[in-house]
Every structure is written in C-alpha cells, then in structure tokens.
N, C-alpha and C positions, 0 to 999 in steps of 0.2 A: 353358331357355339363358338370358333373364335373369337367373335368379338365381344361374347358373351362373360370369356377370363379374361381377355385385354383388359376390359372393362374395369371386371372385379380385381385383378392385379392390378393396377392405375390408380381404383380406391384408396388399397390395403395400404398403396407406399404413400401414397395423400395423410393418410391417417397416418401413418406411422411418421411420417416428417413434424404431423401438428405433434401430438406425444411426445416427440423427443422435443421440439423446441419448446413446448410448455415442462419439462421436468428437468429443464437445463436452467442449473444456479447462474442467479444476475452474475454478470463480471463484477471483480473486487476491485474500486475504486476509491480515489481517495478522494477524498470531504472538503478537511481543512485541515492547516497546520494553526495552529495557536501557541505561542510564546507567552510564556511564566519564568519566574527566576528560577537559572538554574535547572531549566525543562524543556522542554518542547514535547506539544502535545500533538499528539496526528489520529484525526479522526477517516475513520472509513466504511463503507455499506456495508461489508465482511471482512471474516476475519482474514488477515492473507497471510501468504507463507514471510517470513522474516530470515534472514539471514544477513548478522550483522560482522565489522569485524573494527579492532583498534590497527590502523592504519598511519603509521608517523606521527603519532599525537594526534590525529582524525579521525572524526568515530562516523564510519560509514555504515550505512542503514541502505539492503535491497528487500524490497518490496513487489509480492508477485501482484500488481495491479496496475491499473491504469488513473490516467490523472495527466494536469496540466503544470507546466516549470513552475517553478515559484524559488523566493528566495528572502532571505532577509537576515536582523542583526537578534542578538538575544546577548542577556547580559550574565559572565557566570561568576561570580563573586566578584560584582561590582566592574568587572571587563567585560568587555566585546568579544561577542564570537559568532562567525558568520553562517546561514545553514544556507542551504541548497536543494529542493527535488531538480532535478531532471529525468527522461527520461532516457531508458536505456536496454540491450534486446531485451534485457531478461522481466523487465519492467520498470519499475520505479527506483532512483536511486534520491536515497538521502546522507548528505554531506555534511558536519559540522567541522569547522576549522578556529583556530583560534591564534596567536603568539605564544603561544606554551601548548603545551601538549594538556591531551584532556583523555577523562575516561568516562566511556557513558555506560549506565543500565537501563535496561528497560523491559518493560509488563508492559500487558494487553489484557483488557476483559473487555465483556458487553454490557455496555452500559444503553438502556434505552434502542436496544434495536440496531443500537451501530457498536464498531468496536471501536475500542480507544487505549490508541498503542502511547506510553508516554517514558519518554528518553532523559535519564535523569543524569548533569553532566558535572563532572569534578572535574578542578585542574588532578591532575599526577605528582 
C-alpha cells in the first residue's frame, strides 16, 4: 500500500510540473532594433516592463527582457547620436547619447503578434 501511495505522489508531482511548464509564459526577448530618422524601433516577442529616464542629456530605457548586446548610430536632425543595448542586472538597458542633450518619448503597441516600442528622439 505504501508503494501505491508513493507512486501516486510521484505521478502527481510530475503532472503538476508538466502543467506548470505549459502555463508559464515565454520570457520576453529582444528581437531586433531598427534605426529610423529621429527614432529607434525596438521589437520584442512579448510586452516588456519598461522604465525610462533622462539622465544628464541622455535617454535610458530599462526593459525586463533578455537579448544580446547591440550598438549603432542614428541621425537626429541630421546630427549623429549613438545607441547601445547591454545586459544589466534587471534586464536590458538601452542608452542613447549625443553631443547635445536629448529628450525621448516612447510608446508601445502590439503589431502582428509582436510588441513594437518606438522611441522618438529630439534635441532639447
């Protein structure tokens, strides 16, 4: 009788683990960064939690997501600015810096089953 209860307990734990694995949402992942005039468009597989700040003339966005480090340049009013995505303790950190102070506004929406976050940038 002890073996029967032990087997049922093990079976119940295994079924519970399988159900838990099936109901766990996919982790949010950065898929790509597109450069547009005066803007960056960042694509994710799910909606990430976003925290953004303006720090000493730079724009910084922290995403609760996973992804690889990337960097590049964009034009803001025909002047160069640099952007970089890097891993941080809380997720991914996107920084945009230029020789002059920047101001950014961001908005997100779901497009074709993916999450699109657009960061509009302008000089202060």
